[in-house]
C-alpha positions as CSV (number, residue, x, y, z in Angstrom):
1,M,-32.8,-37.8,-25.1
2,K,-30.6,-35.8,-27.6
3,L,-31.8,-32.4,-26.2
4,S,-30.9,-33.7,-22.6
5,V,-27.6,-35.3,-23.3
6,F,-26.4,-31.7,-25.1
7,L,-27.9,-29.5,-22.3
8,G,-25.9,-31.7,-20.2
9,I,-22.8,-31.2,-22.0
10,L,-23.4,-27.2,-22.5
11,T,-23.9,-27.0,-18.5
12,Q,-20.4,-28.6,-17.8
13,I,-18.8,-26.2,-20.5
14,S,-20.3,-23.3,-18.9
15,S,-19.3,-24.7,-15.4
16,L,-15.6,-25.0,-16.7
17,C,-15.6,-21.5,-18.3
18,L,-16.6,-20.2,-15.0
19,A,-14.2,-22.0,-13.0
20,A,-11.5,-21.0,-15.5
21,S,-12.7,-17.4,-15.0
22,V,-12.5,-17.3,-11.2
23,V,-9.0,-18.9,-11.3
24,N,-7.8,-16.2,-13.9
25,A,-9.6,-13.8,-11.4
26,E,-7.6,-15.1,-8.2
27,Q,-4.6,-15.3,-10.5
28,A,-4.8,-11.7,-10.8
29,V,-5.4,-10.8,-7.7
30,T,-2.4,-12.8,-6.2
31,Q,-0.3,-11.1,-9.1
32,T,-1.5,-7.7,-8.0
33,L,-0.6,-8.3,-4.5
34,G,2.7,-9.8,-5.2
35,I,3.8,-6.6,-7.0
36,L,2.0,-4.1,-4.2
37,D,4.1,-6.5,-1.8
38,E,7.6,-5.5,-3.8
39,K,6.6,-1.9,-3.9
40,V,6.0,-2.1,-0.1
41,N,9.1,-3.6,0.5
42,R,11.2,-1.3,-1.8
43,L,9.3,1.8,0.1
44,Q,10.5,0.1,3.7
45,A,14.1,-0.2,2.5
46,Q,14.5,3.7,1.2
47,L,12.9,4.5,4.7
48,E,15.3,2.3,6.4
49,D,18.1,4.0,4.1
50,L,16.9,7.4,5.3
51,Q,16.6,6.8,8.9
52,F,20.6,5.4,8.4
53,Q,21.6,8.2,6.9
54,L,19.4,10.5,9.2
55,Q,21.2,9.1,12.2
56,K,24.9,9.7,10.5
57,D,23.8,13.4,9.9
58,Q,22.8,14.1,13.4
59,K,26.2,12.5,14.7
60,D,28.0,14.5,12.3
61,I,26.0,17.8,13.4
62,Q,26.9,16.4,17.2
63,K,30.6,16.4,16.2
64,L,30.6,19.5,14.9
65,Q,28.5,21.1,17.8
66,T,31.2,19.6,20.1
67,D,34.2,20.8,18.1
68,V,32.4,24.5,18.2
69,E,32.0,24.2,22.0
70,D,35.6,22.7,22.4
71,L,36.9,25.6,20.7
72,R,34.8,28.2,22.4
73,R,36.3,27.1,25.6
74,S,39.8,26.7,25.0
75,A,39.7,30.3,23.2
76,G,43.5,29.6,22.6
77,G,44.5,30.6,19.0
78,V,40.9,30.1,17.9
79,S,39.6,33.4,15.9
80,A,36.2,34.3,15.8
81,S,36.5,33.8,11.9
82,D,37.1,30.0,12.8
83,V,34.2,29.8,15.2
84,K,32.1,31.0,12.5
85,A,33.1,28.7,9.9
86,L,32.5,25.9,12.0
87,D,28.8,27.3,12.5
88,E,28.3,27.7,9.0
89,R,29.3,24.4,8.5
90,I,26.9,23.1,11.0
91,A,24.1,24.9,9.4
92,S,25.0,23.5,6.1
93,V,24.9,19.6,7.2
94,D,21.6,20.4,8.7
95,A,20.4,22.1,6.0
96,A,21.7,19.1,3.6
97,R,20.2,16.6,6.1
98,Q,16.8,18.4,6.0
99,K,16.9,18.3,2.0
100,D,17.8,14.9,1.9
101,K,14.8,14.1,4.5
102,Q,12.3,16.0,2.2
103,A,13.8,14.3,-1.1
104,I,13.0,11.0,0.9
105,I,9.7,12.0,1.9
106,D,8.7,13.3,-1.4
107,Q,10.0,10.0,-2.8
108,L,8.0,7.8,-0.4
109,A,4.7,10.2,-1.2
110,K,4.8,9.5,-4.6
111,E,5.2,5.8,-4.4
112,L,2.5,6.0,-2.0
113,A,0.3,7.6,-4.6
114,N,1.1,5.1,-7.3
115,L,0.6,2.4,-5.1
116,G,-3.0,3.6,-5.0
117,G,-3.9,2.8,-8.3
118,G,-3.8,-0.7,-7.7
119,K,-5.0,-0.9,-4.2
120,T,-8.7,-0.9,-5.4
121,A,-8.3,-4.0,-7.2
122,A,-6.5,-5.7,-4.0
123,K,-9.1,-3.9,-1.5
124,S,-12.1,-5.8,-3.0
125,A,-10.1,-9.0,-3.0
126,V,-8.7,-8.9,0.7
127,P,-11.2,-8.9,3.4
128,S,-9.4,-6.0,5.5
129,E,-12.8,-4.6,7.1
130,G,-15.3,-7.5,6.9
131,K,-16.2,-10.7,6.4
132,E,-16.0,-12.7,3.2
133,H,-19.2,-14.3,1.5
134,V,-19.1,-16.8,-1.4
135,V,-22.1,-16.5,-3.5
136,Q,-24.3,-19.1,-3.6
137,K,-26.9,-20.1,-6.6
138,G,-29.6,-17.9,-6.3
139,D,-28.0,-15.0,-4.7
140,T,-28.6,-11.4,-5.3
141,L,-26.9,-8.6,-3.8
142,S,-30.3,-7.5,-2.3
143,T,-30.9,-10.8,-0.8
144,I,-27.1,-10.4,0.6
145,A,-26.8,-7.0,1.8
146,K,-30.4,-7.8,3.8
147,S,-28.9,-10.9,5.2
148,C,-25.8,-9.0,6.4
149,G,-27.3,-6.0,7.5
150,V,-25.9,-3.7,5.2
151,T,-26.9,-1.5,2.2
152,V,-26.4,-2.7,-1.5
153,A,-24.8,0.8,-2.3
154,D,-22.2,-0.2,0.7
155,L,-22.1,-4.1,-0.4
156,K,-21.1,-2.7,-4.4
157,K,-18.6,0.1,-2.7
158,A,-16.5,-2.6,-0.6
159,N,-16.4,-4.7,-3.6
160,N,-15.9,-2.4,-6.5
161,L,-18.8,-3.5,-8.3
162,T,-20.2,-1.1,-10.7
163,S,-23.4,-3.5,-11.8
164,D,-25.7,-5.8,-9.6
165,D,-24.4,-8.7,-11.5
166,I,-22.9,-11.4,-9.3
167,K,-22.1,-14.6,-10.0
168,A,-22.0,-18.0,-7.7
169,G,-18.7,-18.9,-6.4
170,Q,-18.1,-14.7,-6.5
171,K,-16.4,-13.8,-3.4
172,L,-17.7,-10.8,-1.7
173,I,-16.7,-8.8,1.2
174,I,-19.1,-8.0,3.7
175,P,-18.1,-4.5,5.3
176,Q,-18.6,-3.7,9.1
177,H,-20.5,-0.8,10.4
Protein backbone atom coordinates (compact mmCIF):
# COMPACT_ATOMS: atom_id res chain seq x y z
CA MET A 1 0.00 0.00 0.00
CA LYS A 2 2.78 2.44 0.93
CA LEU A 3 4.55 1.61 -2.33
CA SER A 4 1.48 2.40 -4.43
CA VAL A 5 0.98 5.72 -2.59
CA PHE A 6 4.67 6.54 -3.10
CA LEU A 7 4.42 5.65 -6.81
CA GLY A 8 1.31 7.79 -7.14
CA ILE A 9 3.07 10.78 -5.57
CA LEU A 10 6.13 10.18 -7.74
CA THR A 11 3.93 10.09 -10.86
CA GLN A 12 2.25 13.37 -9.90
CA ILE A 13 5.62 15.03 -9.27
CA SER A 14 6.88 13.81 -12.66
CA SER A 15 3.77 15.16 -14.36
CA LEU A 16 4.24 18.55 -12.69
CA CYS A 17 7.91 18.66 -13.74
CA LEU A 18 6.99 17.82 -17.34
CA ALA A 19 4.28 20.48 -17.38
CA ALA A 20 6.72 23.05 -15.97
CA SER A 21 9.32 22.23 -18.63
CA VAL A 22 6.71 22.54 -21.39
CA VAL A 23 5.62 25.93 -20.00
CA ASN A 24 9.27 27.06 -19.82
CA ALA A 25 9.87 25.98 -23.42
CA GLU A 26 6.75 27.82 -24.59
CA GLN A 27 7.86 30.94 -22.71
CA ALA A 28 11.30 30.76 -24.33
CA VAL A 29 9.74 30.44 -27.77
CA THR A 30 7.38 33.34 -27.05
CA GLN A 31 10.32 35.47 -25.90
CA THR A 32 12.34 34.54 -29.00
CA LEU A 33 9.41 35.43 -31.25
CA GLY A 34 9.06 38.76 -29.44
CA ILE A 35 12.72 39.56 -30.05
CA LEU A 36 12.40 38.60 -33.71
CA ASP A 37 9.30 40.79 -34.05
CA GLU A 38 11.22 43.75 -32.59
CA LYS A 39 14.08 43.21 -35.04
CA VAL A 40 11.70 42.94 -37.97
CA ASN A 41 9.96 46.16 -36.89
CA ARG A 42 13.34 47.92 -36.66
CA LEU A 43 14.27 46.67 -40.13
CA GLN A 44 10.94 47.88 -41.51
CA ALA A 45 11.54 51.32 -39.99
CA GLN A 46 15.01 51.44 -41.55
CA LEU A 47 13.57 50.40 -44.90
CA GLU A 48 10.92 53.13 -44.70
CA ASP A 49 13.64 55.65 -43.85
CA LEU A 50 15.65 54.49 -46.85
CA GLN A 51 12.63 54.83 -49.11
CA PHE A 52 11.95 58.34 -47.80
CA GLN A 53 15.58 59.37 -48.30
CA LEU A 54 15.56 57.85 -51.79
CA GLN A 55 12.44 59.84 -52.74
CA LYS A 56 14.01 63.01 -51.39
CA ASP A 57 17.21 62.40 -53.34
CA GLN A 58 15.25 61.68 -56.52
CA LYS A 59 13.38 64.97 -56.12
CA ASP A 60 16.71 66.78 -55.64
CA ILE A 61 18.10 65.17 -58.78
CA GLN A 62 15.00 66.03 -60.79
CA LYS A 63 15.18 69.64 -59.61
CA LEU A 64 18.84 69.87 -60.54
CA GLN A 65 18.16 68.33 -63.93
CA THR A 66 15.35 70.83 -64.49
CA ASP A 67 17.69 73.67 -63.50
CA VAL A 68 20.30 72.43 -65.97
CA GLU A 69 17.73 72.17 -68.75
CA ASP A 70 16.44 75.67 -67.96
CA LEU A 71 19.98 77.03 -68.08
CA ARG A 72 20.69 75.27 -71.36
CA ARG A 73 17.52 76.69 -72.89
CA SER A 74 18.06 80.22 -71.67
CA ALA A 75 21.76 80.23 -72.54
CA GLY A 76 21.79 83.90 -71.70
CA GLY A 77 24.63 84.73 -69.35
CA VAL A 78 25.27 81.09 -68.48
CA SER A 79 28.72 79.83 -68.99
CA ALA A 80 29.76 76.31 -69.84
CA SER A 81 31.45 76.15 -66.45
CA ASP A 82 28.09 76.84 -64.71
CA VAL A 83 26.45 74.03 -66.65
CA LYS A 84 29.39 71.75 -65.91
CA ALA A 85 29.18 72.64 -62.19
CA LEU A 86 25.48 71.73 -62.14
CA ASP A 87 26.19 68.47 -63.97
CA GLU A 88 28.85 67.65 -61.38
CA ARG A 89 26.44 68.52 -58.57
CA ILE A 90 23.84 66.18 -60.05
CA ALA A 91 26.42 63.42 -60.31
CA SER A 92 27.49 64.08 -56.72
CA VAL A 93 23.93 63.90 -55.37
CA ASP A 94 23.28 60.75 -57.37
CA ALA A 95 26.50 59.14 -56.08
CA ALA A 96 25.55 60.04 -52.50
CA ARG A 97 22.12 58.52 -53.04
CA GLN A 98 23.67 55.31 -54.34
CA LYS A 99 26.11 55.21 -51.42
CA ASP A 100 23.30 55.73 -48.87
CA LYS A 101 21.20 53.10 -50.58
CA GLN A 102 24.05 50.57 -50.49
CA ALA A 103 24.83 51.34 -46.84
CA ILE A 104 21.25 50.69 -45.82
CA ILE A 105 21.04 47.54 -47.94
CA ASP A 106 24.24 46.29 -46.29
CA GLN A 107 22.83 47.10 -42.84
CA LEU A 108 19.58 45.29 -43.62
CA ALA A 109 21.51 42.27 -44.89
CA LYS A 110 23.57 42.24 -41.69
CA GLU A 111 20.44 42.45 -39.53
CA LEU A 112 18.76 39.68 -41.49
CA ALA A 113 21.85 37.51 -41.12
CA ASN A 114 21.78 38.13 -37.37
CA LEU A 115 18.15 37.05 -37.31
CA GLY A 116 19.21 33.72 -38.81
CA GLY A 117 20.60 32.56 -35.44
CA GLY A 118 17.24 32.79 -33.70
CA LYS A 119 15.13 31.56 -36.56
CA THR A 120 15.79 27.88 -36.08
CA ALA A 121 14.23 27.85 -32.63
CA ALA A 122 11.25 29.85 -33.82
CA LYS A 123 10.87 27.79 -36.96
CA SER A 124 10.60 24.58 -34.99
CA ALA A 125 7.89 26.05 -32.77
CA VAL A 126 5.68 27.69 -35.39
CA PRO A 127 4.02 25.62 -38.07
CA SER A 128 5.04 27.67 -41.09
CA GLU A 129 5.06 24.81 -43.56
CA GLY A 130 3.17 21.83 -42.22
CA LYS A 131 0.74 20.85 -39.56
CA GLU A 132 1.24 20.53 -35.84
CA HIS A 133 1.15 17.18 -34.04
CA VAL A 134 0.97 16.78 -30.26
CA VAL A 135 2.91 13.73 -29.13
CA GLN A 136 0.78 11.19 -27.31
CA LYS A 137 1.97 8.65 -24.74
CA GLY A 138 3.60 5.75 -26.59
CA ASP A 139 4.29 7.75 -29.78
CA THR A 140 7.72 7.45 -31.38
CA LEU A 141 9.23 9.46 -34.20
CA SER A 142 8.97 6.38 -36.35
CA THR A 143 5.25 5.82 -35.75
CA ILE A 144 4.46 9.52 -36.18
CA ALA A 145 6.49 9.74 -39.39
CA LYS A 146 4.85 6.60 -40.79
CA SER A 147 1.31 7.75 -39.95
CA CYS A 148 1.96 11.18 -41.48
CA GLY A 149 3.72 9.92 -44.61
CA VAL A 150 7.09 11.55 -43.94
CA THR A 151 10.53 10.23 -43.08
CA VAL A 152 11.98 10.31 -39.59
CA ALA A 153 14.85 12.43 -40.96
CA ASP A 154 12.41 15.02 -42.34
CA LEU A 155 10.52 15.05 -39.05
CA LYS A 156 13.74 15.58 -37.07
CA LYS A 157 14.91 18.31 -39.45
CA ALA A 158 11.59 20.19 -39.34
CA ASN A 159 11.69 20.18 -35.54
CA ASN A 160 15.42 20.74 -35.08
CA LEU A 161 15.77 17.45 -33.18
CA THR A 162 19.19 15.92 -32.64
CA SER A 163 17.94 12.66 -31.13
CA ASP A 164 14.92 10.37 -31.36
CA ASP A 165 13.73 11.35 -27.87
CA ILE A 166 10.25 12.87 -27.72
CA LYS A 167 7.83 13.32 -24.84
CA ALA A 168 4.06 13.17 -24.48
CA GLY A 169 2.60 16.65 -24.90
CA GLN A 170 5.48 17.84 -27.07
CA LYS A 171 4.39 19.68 -30.22
CA LEU A 172 5.98 18.60 -33.48
CA ILE A 173 5.74 20.14 -36.93
CA ILE A 174 4.86 17.66 -39.65
CA PRO A 175 6.53 18.95 -42.83
CA GLN A 176 4.56 19.02 -46.06
CA HIS A 177 5.86 17.38 -49.21
